[in-house]
N, CA, C and O atoms as CSV, one atom per row, in Angstrom:
chain,resi,resn,atom,element,x,y,z
A,1,MET,N,N,-42.945,-24.305,-43.431
A,1,MET,CA,C,-41.972,-25.065,-44.174
A,1,MET,C,C,-42.346,-24.987,-45.658
A,1,MET,O,O,-43.523,-25.004,-46.016
A,2,LYS,N,N,-41.340,-24.903,-46.498
A,2,LYS,CA,C,-41.570,-24.882,-47.933
A,2,LYS,C,C,-40.847,-26.053,-48.574
A,2,LYS,O,O,-39.805,-26.501,-48.094
A,3,THR,N,N,-41.416,-26.538,-49.664
A,3,THR,CA,C,-40.735,-27.580,-50.426
A,3,THR,C,C,-39.599,-26.921,-51.214
A,3,THR,O,O,-39.516,-25.696,-51.303
A,4,ALA,N,N,-38.738,-27.748,-51.777
A,4,ALA,CA,C,-37.626,-27.220,-52.572
A,4,ALA,C,C,-38.134,-26.428,-53.778
A,4,ALA,O,O,-37.571,-25.386,-54.114
A,5,MET,N,N,-39.176,-26.906,-54.420
A,5,MET,CA,C,-39.720,-26.199,-55.590
A,5,MET,C,C,-40.354,-24.867,-55.176
A,5,MET,O,O,-40.235,-23.881,-55.903
A,6,GLN,N,N,-41.017,-24.824,-54.034
A,6,GLN,CA,C,-41.588,-23.571,-53.550
A,6,GLN,C,C,-40.483,-22.565,-53.252
A,6,GLN,O,O,-40.627,-21.378,-53.543
A,7,GLU,N,N,-39.376,-23.040,-52.670
A,7,GLU,CA,C,-38.246,-22.155,-52.395
A,7,GLU,C,C,-37.629,-21.642,-53.688
A,7,GLU,O,O,-37.289,-20.463,-53.785
A,8,LEU,N,N,-37.481,-22.519,-54.688
A,8,LEU,CA,C,-36.936,-22.108,-55.976
A,8,LEU,C,C,-37.803,-21.027,-56.619
A,8,LEU,O,O,-37.281,-20.029,-57.117
A,9,LYS,N,N,-39.105,-21.215,-56.611
A,9,LYS,CA,C,-40.010,-20.216,-57.192
A,9,LYS,C,C,-39.859,-18.882,-56.463
A,9,LYS,O,O,-39.810,-17.825,-57.092
A,10,ASN,N,N,-39.788,-18.938,-55.143
A,10,ASN,CA,C,-39.637,-17.724,-54.345
A,10,ASN,C,C,-38.338,-16.989,-54.694
A,10,ASN,O,O,-38.326,-15.765,-54.829
A,11,ILE,N,N,-37.253,-17.744,-54.839
A,11,ILE,CA,C,-35.962,-17.134,-55.193
A,11,ILE,C,C,-36.050,-16.467,-56.556
A,11,ILE,O,O,-35.622,-15.325,-56.722
A,12,ILE,N,N,-36.599,-17.172,-57.524
A,12,ILE,CA,C,-36.683,-16.611,-58.880
A,12,ILE,C,C,-37.557,-15.365,-58.896
A,12,ILE,O,O,-37.201,-14.366,-59.521
A,13,GLU,N,N,-38.692,-15.416,-58.218
A,13,GLU,CA,C,-39.601,-14.263,-58.211
A,13,GLU,C,C,-38.996,-13.055,-57.496
A,13,GLU,O,O,-39.290,-11.914,-57.852
A,14,ASN,N,N,-38.156,-13.299,-56.494
A,14,ASN,CA,C,-37.611,-12.193,-55.711
A,14,ASN,C,C,-36.221,-11.730,-56.139
A,14,ASN,O,O,-35.824,-10.607,-55.826
A,15,LYS,N,N,-35.484,-12.571,-56.843
A,15,LYS,CA,C,-34.116,-12.221,-57.213
A,15,LYS,C,C,-33.943,-11.921,-58.699
A,15,LYS,O,O,-33.077,-11.132,-59.078
A,16,ILE,N,N,-34.760,-12.545,-59.535
A,16,ILE,CA,C,-34.656,-12.336,-60.979
A,16,ILE,C,C,-35.869,-11.521,-61.412
A,16,ILE,O,O,-36.997,-12.013,-61.418
A,17,ILE,N,N,-35.621,-10.300,-61.765
A,17,ILE,CA,C,-36.712,-9.380,-62.077
A,17,ILE,C,C,-36.845,-9.239,-63.584
A,17,ILE,O,O,-35.847,-9.026,-64.272
A,18,PRO,N,N,-38.070,-9.356,-64.114
A,18,PRO,CA,C,-38.248,-9.176,-65.553
A,18,PRO,C,C,-37.865,-7.763,-65.982
A,18,PRO,O,O,-37.992,-6.813,-65.211
A,19,SER,N,N,-37.401,-7.641,-67.205
A,19,SER,CA,C,-37.031,-6.337,-67.756
A,19,SER,C,C,-38.289,-5.521,-68.032
A,19,SER,O,O,-39.329,-6.063,-68.407
A,20,SER,N,N,-38.176,-4.216,-67.840
A,20,SER,CA,C,-39.300,-3.346,-68.165
A,20,SER,C,C,-38.779,-1.962,-68.509
A,20,SER,O,O,-37.743,-1.524,-68.009
A,21,LYS,N,N,-39.506,-1.297,-69.358
A,21,LYS,CA,C,-39.227,0.093,-69.697
A,21,LYS,C,C,-40.559,0.809,-69.764
A,21,LYS,O,O,-41.582,0.217,-70.108
A,22,GLU,N,N,-40.536,2.075,-69.435
A,22,GLU,CA,C,-41.792,2.825,-69.410
A,22,GLU,C,C,-42.464,2.862,-70.769
A,22,GLU,O,O,-43.686,2.745,-70.860
A,23,ASN,N,N,-41.680,3.024,-71.828
A,23,ASN,CA,C,-42.295,3.100,-73.147
A,23,ASN,C,C,-42.525,1.715,-73.757
A,23,ASN,O,O,-43.066,1.607,-74.858
A,24,GLY,N,N,-42.118,0.656,-73.050
A,24,GLY,CA,C,-42.355,-0.695,-73.520
A,24,GLY,C,C,-41.407,-1.145,-74.614
A,24,GLY,O,O,-41.584,-2.233,-75.160
A,25,ASP,N,N,-40.403,-0.342,-74.953
A,25,ASP,CA,C,-39.457,-0.678,-76.014
A,25,ASP,C,C,-38.288,-1.451,-75.420
A,25,ASP,O,O,-37.305,-0.862,-74.971
A,26,LEU,N,N,-38.404,-2.782,-75.423
A,26,LEU,CA,C,-37.375,-3.628,-74.835
A,26,LEU,C,C,-36.367,-4.052,-75.899
A,26,LEU,O,O,-36.718,-4.253,-77.062
A,27,SER,N,N,-35.131,-4.181,-75.487
A,27,SER,CA,C,-34.118,-4.705,-76.397
A,27,SER,C,C,-34.413,-6.180,-76.652
A,27,SER,O,O,-35.219,-6.791,-75.950
A,28,GLU,N,N,-33.757,-6.743,-77.655
A,28,GLU,CA,C,-33.943,-8.159,-77.965
A,28,GLU,C,C,-33.536,-9.015,-76.770
A,28,GLU,O,O,-34.191,-10.012,-76.467
A,29,TYR,N,N,-32.460,-8.629,-76.096
A,29,TYR,CA,C,-32.007,-9.358,-74.911
A,29,TYR,C,C,-33.065,-9.295,-73.804
A,29,TYR,O,O,-33.394,-10.318,-73.203
A,30,GLN,N,N,-33.596,-8.103,-73.536
A,30,GLN,CA,C,-34.591,-7.959,-72.475
A,30,GLN,C,C,-35.857,-8.753,-72.797
A,30,GLN,O,O,-36.452,-9.375,-71.916
A,31,TYR,N,N,-36.255,-8.725,-74.047
A,31,TYR,CA,C,-37.440,-9.463,-74.480
A,31,TYR,C,C,-37.214,-10.967,-74.278
A,31,TYR,O,O,-38.089,-11.661,-73.762
A,32,SER,N,N,-36.050,-11.466,-74.681
A,32,SER,CA,C,-35.715,-12.884,-74.507
A,32,SER,C,C,-35.655,-13.245,-73.023
A,32,SER,O,O,-36.102,-14.316,-72.611
A,33,HIS,N,N,-35.098,-12.339,-72.237
A,33,HIS,CA,C,-35.027,-12.549,-70.780
A,33,HIS,C,C,-36.436,-12.724,-70.202
A,33,HIS,O,O,-36.669,-13.629,-69.400
A,34,ASN,N,N,-37.360,-11.875,-70.601
A,34,ASN,CA,C,-38.733,-11.950,-70.093
A,34,ASN,C,C,-39.406,-13.259,-70.503
A,34,ASN,O,O,-40.127,-13.865,-69.711
A,35,ILE,N,N,-39.171,-13.689,-71.737
A,35,ILE,CA,C,-39.753,-14.957,-72.190
A,35,ILE,C,C,-39.199,-16.105,-71.355
A,35,ILE,O,O,-39.950,-16.976,-70.915
A,36,ALA,N,N,-37.890,-16.108,-71.137
A,36,ALA,CA,C,-37.265,-17.168,-70.330
A,36,ALA,C,C,-37.803,-17.145,-68.896
A,36,ALA,O,O,-38.110,-18.194,-68.330
A,37,TYR,N,N,-37.915,-15.959,-68.316
A,37,TYR,CA,C,-38.423,-15.797,-66.949
A,37,TYR,C,C,-39.830,-16.390,-66.835
A,37,TYR,O,O,-40.107,-17.169,-65.923
A,38,ASN,N,N,-40.704,-16.021,-67.750
A,38,ASN,CA,C,-42.086,-16.510,-67.724
A,38,ASN,C,C,-42.157,-18.008,-67.991
A,38,ASN,O,O,-42.981,-18.706,-67.400
A,39,THR,N,N,-41.301,-18.505,-68.873
A,39,THR,CA,C,-41.275,-19.940,-69.163
A,39,THR,C,C,-40.840,-20.728,-67.930
A,39,THR,O,O,-41.438,-21.752,-67.602
A,40,VAL,N,N,-39.810,-20.255,-67.257
A,40,VAL,CA,C,-39.327,-20.938,-66.053
A,40,VAL,C,C,-40.417,-20.965,-64.984
A,40,VAL,O,O,-40.623,-21.999,-64.348
A,41,LEU,N,N,-41.110,-19.865,-64.777
A,41,LEU,CA,C,-42.174,-19.839,-63.768
A,41,LEU,C,C,-43.324,-20.774,-64.144
A,41,LEU,O,O,-43.918,-21.400,-63.266
A,42,THR,N,N,-43.643,-20.875,-65.416
A,42,THR,CA,C,-44.689,-21.794,-65.874
A,42,THR,C,C,-44.286,-23.242,-65.611
A,42,THR,O,O,-45.098,-24.043,-65.148
A,43,ILE,N,N,-43.030,-23.572,-65.908
A,43,ILE,CA,C,-42.533,-24.924,-65.658
A,43,ILE,C,C,-42.547,-25.232,-64.162
A,43,ILE,O,O,-42.936,-26.326,-63.755
A,44,ILE,N,N,-42.126,-24.278,-63.352
A,44,ILE,CA,C,-42.128,-24.485,-61.895
A,44,ILE,C,C,-43.546,-24.731,-61.388
A,44,ILE,O,O,-43.753,-25.612,-60.554
A,45,ASP,N,N,-44.521,-23.970,-61.874
A,45,ASP,CA,C,-45.906,-24.186,-61.446
A,45,ASP,C,C,-46.385,-25.595,-61.792
A,45,ASP,O,O,-47.074,-26.235,-60.998
A,46,PHE,N,N,-46.015,-26.074,-62.984
A,46,PHE,CA,C,-46.364,-27.443,-63.382
A,46,PHE,C,C,-45.697,-28.447,-62.440
A,46,PHE,O,O,-46.333,-29.396,-61.982
A,47,LEU,N,N,-44.417,-28.230,-62.159
A,47,LEU,CA,C,-43.677,-29.158,-61.304
A,47,LEU,C,C,-44.130,-29.106,-59.849
A,47,LEU,O,O,-44.010,-30.097,-59.129
A,48,LEU,N,N,-44.650,-27.960,-59.410
A,48,LEU,CA,C,-45.184,-27.871,-58.045
A,48,LEU,C,C,-46.365,-28.827,-57.866
A,48,LEU,O,O,-46.501,-29.455,-56.816
A,49,GLU,N,N,-47.209,-28.937,-58.877
A,49,GLU,CA,C,-48.336,-29.877,-58.806
A,49,GLU,C,C,-47.830,-31.315,-58.769
A,49,GLU,O,O,-48.344,-32.144,-58.018
A,50,LYS,N,N,-46.822,-31.603,-59.584
A,50,LYS,CA,C,-46.241,-32.946,-59.599
A,50,LYS,C,C,-45.599,-33.268,-58.255
A,50,LYS,O,O,-45.746,-34.377,-57.741
A,51,GLU,N,N,-44.889,-32.300,-57.688
A,51,GLU,CA,C,-44.256,-32.484,-56.388
A,51,GLU,C,C,-45.309,-32.741,-55.315
A,51,GLU,O,O,-45.118,-33.594,-54.448
A,52,LYS,N,N,-46.419,-32.006,-55.371
A,52,LYS,CA,C,-47.504,-32.185,-54.405
A,52,LYS,C,C,-48.049,-33.608,-54.488
A,52,LYS,O,O,-48.266,-34.254,-53.463
A,53,GLU,N,N,-48.271,-34.098,-55.713
A,53,GLU,CA,C,-48.773,-35.463,-55.879
A,53,GLU,C,C,-47.789,-36.481,-55.304
A,53,GLU,O,O,-48.202,-37.448,-54.664
A,54,GLN,N,N,-46.496,-36.269,-55.526
A,54,GLN,CA,C,-45.485,-37.189,-55.006
A,54,GLN,C,C,-45.467,-37.194,-53.479
A,54,GLN,O,O,-45.344,-38.252,-52.862
A,55,ILE,N,N,-45.587,-36.032,-52.881
A,55,ILE,CA,C,-45.607,-35.940,-51.417
A,55,ILE,C,C,-46.847,-36.633,-50.869
A,55,ILE,O,O,-46.775,-37.361,-49.878
A,56,MET,N,N,-47.989,-36.402,-51.521
A,56,MET,CA,C,-49.230,-37.032,-51.064
A,56,MET,C,C,-49.159,-38.548,-51.228
A,56,MET,O,O,-49.616,-39.280,-50.350
A,57,ASP,N,N,-48.594,-39.032,-52.334
A,57,ASP,CA,C,-48.442,-40.475,-52.540
A,57,ASP,C,C,-47.545,-41.080,-51.469
A,57,ASP,O,O,-47.838,-42.156,-50.948
A,58,SER,N,N,-46.461,-40.398,-51.139
A,58,SER,CA,C,-45.554,-40.885,-50.097
A,58,SER,C,C,-46.263,-40.947,-48.753
A,58,SER,O,O,-46.072,-41.889,-47.984
A,59,TYR,N,N,-47.077,-39.947,-48.478
A,59,TYR,CA,C,-47.830,-39.930,-47.220
A,59,TYR,C,C,-48.767,-41.131,-47.163
A,59,TYR,O,O,-48.869,-41.808,-46.140
A,60,LEU,N,N,-49.452,-41.385,-48.282
A,60,LEU,CA,C,-50.391,-42.510,-48.318
A,60,LEU,C,C,-49.668,-43.837,-48.127
A,60,LEU,O,O,-50.162,-44.714,-47.418
A,61,GLN,N,N,-48.520,-43.990,-48.745
A,61,GLN,CA,C,-47.759,-45.241,-48.612
A,61,GLN,C,C,-47.265,-45.438,-47.190
A,61,GLN,O,O,-47.072,-46.573,-46.754
A,62,GLY,N,N,-47.061,-44.359,-46.470
A,62,GLY,CA,C,-46.556,-44.461,-45.106
A,62,GLY,C,C,-47.632,-44.470,-44.042
A,62,GLY,O,O,-47.322,-44.628,-42.861
A,63,SER,N,N,-48.887,-44.307,-44.424
A,63,SER,CA,C,-49.945,-44.236,-43.411
A,63,SER,C,C,-50.592,-45.608,-43.237
A,63,SER,O,O,-51.570,-45.949,-43.902
A,64,PHE,N,N,-50.019,-46.369,-42.332
A,64,PHE,CA,C,-50.528,-47.714,-42.083
A,64,PHE,C,C,-51.539,-47.743,-40.945
A,64,PHE,O,O,-52.263,-48.725,-40.785
A,65,ASP,N,N,-51.593,-46.690,-40.162
A,65,ASP,CA,C,-52.484,-46.706,-39.008
A,65,ASP,C,C,-53.954,-46.638,-39.404
A,65,ASP,O,O,-54.752,-47.435,-38.910
A,66,ASP,N,N,-54.335,-45.714,-40.278
A,66,ASP,CA,C,-55.730,-45.571,-40.695
A,66,ASP,C,C,-55.986,-46.204,-42.051
A,66,ASP,O,O,-57.142,-46.348,-42.449
A,67,GLY,N,N,-54.967,-46.576,-42.751
A,67,GLY,CA,C,-55.119,-46.989,-44.137
A,67,GLY,C,C,-55.107,-45.750,-45.011
A,67,GLY,O,O,-55.241,-44.633,-44.512
A,68,PRO,N,N,-54.947,-45.939,-46.310
A,68,PRO,CA,C,-54.879,-44.776,-47.213
A,68,PRO,C,C,-56.144,-43.929,-47.157
A,68,PRO,O,O,-57.265,-44.437,-47.145
A,69,ASN,N,N,-55.922,-42.633,-47.123
A,69,ASN,CA,C,-57.051,-41.702,-47.103
A,69,ASN,C,C,-56.604,-40.430,-47.812
A,69,ASN,O,O,-55.795,-39.672,-47.277
A,70,ILE,N,N,-57.117,-40.193,-48.996
A,70,ILE,CA,C,-56.667,-39.061,-49.808
A,70,ILE,C,C,-56.911,-37.732,-49.101
A,70,ILE,O,O,-56.131,-36.796,-49.271
A,71,THR,N,N,-57.968,-37.633,-48.321
A,71,THR,CA,C,-58.231,-36.391,-47.593
A,71,THR,C,C,-57.123,-36.130,-46.586
A,71,THR,O,O,-56.669,-34.994,-46.445
A,72,ASN,N,N,-56.683,-37.174,-45.883
A,72,ASN,CA,C,-55.618,-36.987,-44.913
A,72,ASN,C,C,-54.307,-36.609,-45.578
A,72,ASN,O,O,-53.570,-35.780,-45.044
A,73,SER,N,N,-53.995,-37.196,-46.732
A,73,SER,CA,C,-52.733,-36.870,-47.399
A,73,SER,C,C,-52.748,-35.437,-47.913
A,73,SER,O,O,-51.738,-34.738,-47.829
A,74,GLU,N,N,-53.886,-34.995,-48.445
A,74,GLU,CA,C,-53.959,-33.606,-48.907
A,74,GLU,C,C,-53.926,-32.650,-47.719
A,74,GLU,O,O,-53.311,-31.586,-47.787
A,75,GLN,N,N,-54.583,-33.032,-46.643
A,75,GLN,CA,C,-54.550,-32.211,-45.427
A,75,GLN,C,C,-53.119,-32.118,-44.902
A,75,GLN,O,O,-52.673,-31.045,-44.496
A,76,TYR,N,N,-52.394,-33.255,-44.911
A,76,TYR,CA,C,-50.995,-33.258,-44.490
A,76,TYR,C,C,-50.182,-32.296,-45.350
A,76,TYR,O,O,-49.431,-31.478,-44.819
A,77,TYR,N,N,-50.324,-32.384,-46.680
A,77,TYR,CA,C,-49.574,-31.508,-47.584
A,77,TYR,C,C,-49.890,-30.041,-47.306
A,77,TYR,O,O,-48.984,-29.218,-47.175
A,78,ASN,N,N,-51.169,-29.723,-47.216
A,78,ASN,CA,C,-51.562,-28.328,-47.005
A,78,ASN,C,C,-51.071,-27.787,-45.667
A,78,ASN,O,O,-50.607,-26.649,-45.591
A,79,GLN,N,N,-51.167,-28.584,-44.625
A,79,GLN,CA,C,-50.707,-28.131,-43.309
A,79,GLN,C,C,-49.192,-27.979,-43.263
A,79,GLN,O,O,-48.676,-27.088,-42.589
A,80,THR,N,N,-48.476,-28.849,-43.979
A,80,THR,CA,C,-47.019,-28.844,-43.917
A,80,THR,C,C,-46.386,-27.849,-44.875
A,80,THR,O,O,-45.425,-27.170,-44.515
A,81,TYR,N,N,-46.914,-27.752,-46.096
A,81,TYR,CA,C,-46.230,-26.992,-47.151
A,81,TYR,C,C,-46.970,-25.764,-47.653
A,81,TYR,O,O,-46.393,-25.005,-48.432
A,82,ASN,N,N,-48.183,-25.530,-47.264
A,82,ASN,CA,C,-48.894,-24.336,-47.752
A,82,ASN,C,C,-48.944,-23.221,-46.729
A,82,ASN,O,O,-49.746,-22.295,-46.855
A,83,GLN,N,N,-48.102,-23.298,-45.724
A,83,GLN,CA,C,-48.017,-22.223,-44.744
A,83,GLN,C,C,-47.180,-21.098,-45.340
A,83,GLN,O,O,-46.198,-21.360,-46.033
A,84,ASN,N,N,-47.550,-19.869,-45.082
A,84,ASN,CA,C,-46.798,-18.701,-45.517
A,84,ASN,C,C,-46.463,-18.742,-47.000
A,84,ASN,O,O,-45.351,-18.392,-47.396
A,85,LYS,N,N,-47.393,-19.157,-47.802
A,85,LYS,CA,C,-47.167,-19.292,-49.243
A,85,LYS,C,C,-47.099,-17.993,-49.960
A,85,LYS,O,O,-46.913,-17.968,-51.176
């Protein structure tokens, strides 16, 4: 299972390809496209960490049986969302 942000990153990485030329001479549009592409991926990586914290916090708030345990919440996140990454 993937989170929404993980799916978004996967779509962008697989569907939106950065511009490239063998001689490295990119047009202004291609250069701007590459900057935007890299910026979006950087923002997504930042938001993936935030999303992970939110999921772990929600897990902790819902775990009344053992009481809060950060190891269990991180284990839950990793088992649920880090498969086939």
